[in-house]
C-alpha positions in Angstrom: 95.2 73.9 119.7 96.7 70.8 121.2 98.6 70.0 124.4 102.2 71.3 124.3 103.5 70.8 127.8 102.3 69.2 131.1 103.3 69.8 134.7 103.0 67.0 137.1 102.9 67.2 140.9 103.1 63.8 142.6 101.1 61.5 140.3 98.7 64.1 139.1 98.9 66.3 136.0 98.4 69.7 137.6 98.6 72.0 134.5 98.5 71.6 130.8 99.6 74.3 128.3 98.2 74.2 124.7 99.4 75.6 121.5 100.2 75.2 117.8 103.4 75.0 115.7 104.3 75.6 112.1 107.7 74.8 110.5 108.2 76.1 107.0 111.2 76.4 104.6 112.1 79.4 102.6 110.5 77.9 99.4 107.1 78.0 101.3 106.8 74.3 102.0 105.1 73.4 105.2 107.6 70.8 106.6 106.1 70.0 110.0 103.2 71.1 112.1 101.3 70.4 115.3 97.9 71.7 116.2 96.7 74.3 113.7 99.6 75.8 111.7 97.2 78.5 110.4 96.3 79.8 113.8 96.4 83.6 113.6 98.4 85.3 116.3 100.3 88.5 117.0 104.0 88.2 116.6 104.6 90.8 119.3 108.3 91.3 119.8 109.1 88.4 117.4 108.3 91.1 114.7 111.3 93.3 115.6 113.7 92.1 112.9 111.1 93.0 110.3 110.4 96.4 111.9 114.2 97.2 111.5 114.5 95.6 108.0 113.3 98.6 105.8 115.7 100.9 107.7 118.6 98.6 107.0 117.5 98.0 103.5 117.5 101.8 102.8 121.1 102.1 104.1 120.4 103.3 107.6 123.0 101.2 109.3 125.7 102.6 107.1 124.3 106.1 107.2 124.7 106.2 111.0 127.6 103.8 111.3 125.8 101.2 113.4 128.0 98.5 114.9 126.7 94.9 114.8 125.9 95.1 118.5 123.9 98.4 117.9 122.0 96.7 115.0 121.3 93.8 117.3 119.7 96.0 120.0 117.6 97.6 117.3 115.9 94.1 117.0 116.0 93.4 120.7 113.7 92.7 123.7 116.6 93.7 126.0 116.5 93.2 129.7 117.8 96.7 130.6 121.2 95.6 131.8 123.8 98.3 131.8 125.2 97.1 128.5 121.8 97.7 126.9 121.3 101.2 128.3 124.8 102.1 127.1 124.1 100.7 123.6 120.8 102.6 123.3 122.5 105.8 124.4 125.2 105.3 121.9 122.6 104.8 119.1 120.9 108.1 120.1 124.2 109.9 120.1 125.0 108.7 116.6 121.6 109.4 115.2 120.8 112.6 117.0 117.7 111.1 118.5 116.7 112.2 122.0 115.4 109.9 124.6 112.4 112.2 125.0 111.5 111.5 121.3 110.7 107.8 122.3 107.0 107.1 122.8 107.4 103.6 124.2 106.9 104.4 127.8 109.1 103.2 130.7 109.2 100.1 132.9 111.4 98.5 135.5 114.5 96.5 134.4 114.2 92.8 134.0 118.0 92.5 134.6 118.3 91.7 138.3 121.4 93.8 138.9 119.9 96.9 137.4 116.6 96.3 139.1 118.3 96.2 142.4 120.1 99.5 141.6 116.9 101.2 140.5 115.2 100.2 143.8 118.1 101.0 146.1 118.8 104.4 144.5 115.1 105.2 143.9 115.8 105.8 140.2 112.7 106.6 138.1 112.9 104.5 134.9 112.8 106.5 131.6 112.0 105.5 128.0 115.5 103.9 127.5 114.6 101.4 130.2 111.9 100.0 128.0 113.0 96.7 126.4 111.9 98.1 123.0 114.0 101.3 123.3 116.5 100.1 120.7 113.7 99.4 118.1 112.1 102.8 118.8 115.4 104.6 118.4 115.9 102.8 115.0 112.4 103.8 113.9 113.1 107.4 114.8 116.5 107.3 113.0 114.7 105.9 110.0 112.3 108.8 110.0 115.0 111.4 110.5 117.1 109.9 107.7 114.2 110.4 105.3 113.2 113.8 106.6 109.9 112.6 108.0 108.2 113.9 111.2 109.2 112.3 114.5 106.3 113.3 116.6 103.8 110.8 115.1 106.3 108.0 114.1 104.0 105.4 115.7 100.9 106.3 113.7 99.7 103.5 111.4 99.6 106.1 108.6 103.2 107.3 109.1 105.4 106.5 106.1 107.8 104.5 108.4 105.0 102.3 109.7 103.6 101.9 106.2 107.0 100.9 104.9 107.4 98.3 107.8 103.9 96.9 107.0 104.7 96.6 103.3 108.0 94.9 104.0 106.6 92.5 106.5 103.7 91.7 104.1 106.2 90.8 101.4 108.3 88.7 103.7 105.4 86.7 105.1 103.4 86.3 101.9 100.2 88.0 103.3 98.6 90.9 101.5 99.1 94.0 103.7 95.3 94.6 103.7 94.9 91.2 105.3 97.5 91.6 108.0 95.7 92.2 111.3 97.1 95.3 113.0 97.1 95.9 116.8 99.0 98.1 119.3 101.9 96.5 121.0 102.9 97.0 124.7 105.4 99.6 123.6 102.7 101.5 121.6 104.1 100.5 118.1 101.9 98.8 115.6 102.1 95.0 115.6 101.0 92.3 113.2 98.9 89.1 113.4 99.2 86.5 110.7 98.8 82.7 110.5 101.7 80.8 112.1 102.6 79.4 108.7 103.2 82.9 107.3 105.2 84.0 110.4 107.4 80.9 110.0 107.8 81.7 106.3 108.9 85.2 107.1 111.6 83.9 109.4 112.7 81.3 106.9 113.1 84.0 104.2 115.0 86.3 106.7 117.5 83.5 107.3 117.6 82.4 103.6 117.0 85.5 101.5 118.4 84.0 98.2 115.2 84.7 96.3 114.8 88.3 97.5 116.1 91.4 95.8 119.8 92.1 96.2 119.2 95.1 98.6 116.7 93.2 100.8 118.9 90.0 100.9 121.9 92.1 102.0 119.8 93.7 104.7 118.5 90.3 105.9 122.0 89.0 106.2 123.2 92.1 108.2 120.3 91.6 110.7 120.7 87.9 111.2 124.5 88.2 111.4 124.2 90.9 114.0 121.6 89.1 116.1 123.6 85.9 116.2 126.9 87.6 116.8 125.5 89.6 119.7 122.7 87.6 121.2 123.4 89.3 124.6 122.0 92.4 123.0 118.9 90.7 121.7 117.9 89.7 125.2 120.5 89.2 127.9 123.0 86.6 129.2 121.1 83.8 130.8 117.9 84.4 128.8 116.8 81.7 126.4 117.1 83.5 123.1 120.6 84.6 124.0 121.7 81.2 125.3 120.2 79.3 122.3 121.9 81.5 119.8 125.2 81.2 121.6 124.9 77.4 121.5 123.7 77.5 117.9 127.0 78.9 116.7 125.7 81.1 113.9 123.2 78.6 112.6 120.1 79.4 114.8 118.2 82.7 115.2 115.8 83.0 118.1 113.3 85.8 119.0 110.7 85.7 121.7 107.4 87.5 121.6 105.0 88.3 124.4 101.9 86.2 125.2 103.6 82.9 124.3 104.8 83.7 120.8 108.2 82.5 119.5 110.0 82.3 116.2 113.2 80.4 115.5 115.2 80.5 112.2 117.5 77.9 110.9 120.2 79.0 108.5 120.5 77.1 105.2 122.0 73.6 105.5 121.2 73.4 109.2 118.0 71.3 108.5 118.0 70.7 104.8 119.4 73.0 102.0 116.9 75.8 102.5 116.5 78.1 105.5 113.7 77.0 107.9 111.4 79.1 110.0 109.6 77.9 113.1 106.7 79.8 114.7 104.5 78.7 117.6 102.0 80.1 119.9 101.2 79.1 123.5 97.5 79.7 123.9 97.6 80.8 127.6 100.4 83.3 126.9 103.0 81.5 129.0 103.2 84.5 131.3 106.5 85.3 132.9 107.0 84.3 136.6 109.1 86.4 139.0 112.2 84.5 139.5 115.9 85.3 139.8 116.7 82.3 137.6 116.0 83.4 134.0 115.5 79.7 133.0 112.5 79.5 135.3 110.7 82.7 134.3 108.9 81.2 131.4 108.2 77.5 131.5 106.7 76.6 128.1 108.3 78.4 125.2 112.0 77.4 125.9 111.0 73.8 126.6 108.9 73.7 123.4 111.7 75.2 121.4 114.2 72.6 122.6 111.8 69.8 122.0 111.2 71.0 118.4 114.9 71.3 117.8 115.5 67.8 119.4 112.8 66.2 117.1 114.3 68.0 114.1 117.8 66.7 115.1 119.2 70.2 114.9 120.8 70.2 118.3 123.2 67.4 119.3 123.5 65.9 122.8 126.1 68.3 124.0 124.1 71.3 122.9 121.0 70.0 124.5 123.0 69.4 127.7 124.3 73.0 127.7 120.6 74.2 127.6 119.2 71.6 130.0 118.1 74.3 132.5 115.5 75.3 130.0 114.2 71.8 129.3 112.8 70.1 127.3 112.0 68.1 130.5 112.7 69.6 133.9 112.5 68.6 137.5 110.5 71.2 139.4 111.6 72.4 142.8 110.1 74.6 145.5 111.9 77.4 147.3 113.3 75.0 149.9 115.0 73.0 147.1 112.6 70.0 147.4 111.6 68.3 144.2 107.9 68.7 143.8 107.2 67.4 140.3 108.3 67.7 136.7 107.4 69.4 133.4 107.7 67.8 130.0 106.6 68.3 126.4 103.8 66.2 125.1 103.8 66.8 121.4 105.0 65.0 118.3 105.6 67.0 115.2 103.7 65.8 112.1 105.7 65.5 109.0 103.9 67.1 106.1 
């Protein structure tokens, strides 16, 4: 792990965040790296497109007539805005899944408007408020479609979870017996693999030309849905959403907890092949309570923009549209006084 971003107050570096980066194309070539590209880390919510992939590959989106926005929220870490609650409820109506079937638990909304409503009206959040509720609804729909039990759908041994693990193993190029398994914050199984392999999986998701016809079609449906409806993947104002909006159908972005991030570049965005970017911030880049979404996490968005700047993927106008996220930022206190600055400190190494 090497320094990724520094924060300076006055003339003193007050904090340094460390991490590693891997950038891989869909042929498996390691293009660039920083730190250790073979660092093993959990993808956390960056795994969601792969957890939905076998359901789509088996025809689930057509079976239940998912719209693109509904497919996007199946891959989402949504902020529990009203549009997200409505979309998840619509999914459950279509699939016949009940909210009580979800085993993800409940938490307060990250969306400020809905959080205010929940507090003012003393609403008790339910499972649909969980930012993984779209993924869980899709998992349950997958089980129902195949006539499998719903009550243990999160068990590692459930056929749905075994199908997800096998699919992810094939996408990332790691034998499924060697994929480290843990329990995610939403109680679903989650995967840890080297950054290289996480980046490879995203590159293949964005450029599935060498996959089977059914899987390639499913990959294209997922990436198209996420980029067409980035507001469902996270929320307006959140980095993943704003980057995909600026990317104009060429950039896929999916955050994960504890400082994990993946970004996919569609073919001919940076070279002929699709490209996957995966990086891990060692300290987890914990979210900060702030009404400004651009200030909630200070490392991952800045690192993403610096990577894309060094790769010359984003032009000056695109970088300007995202300048609230970085790469370099002036830091202000609650009185509006400038107290320092944050800035990336890494240089990608061409392999």
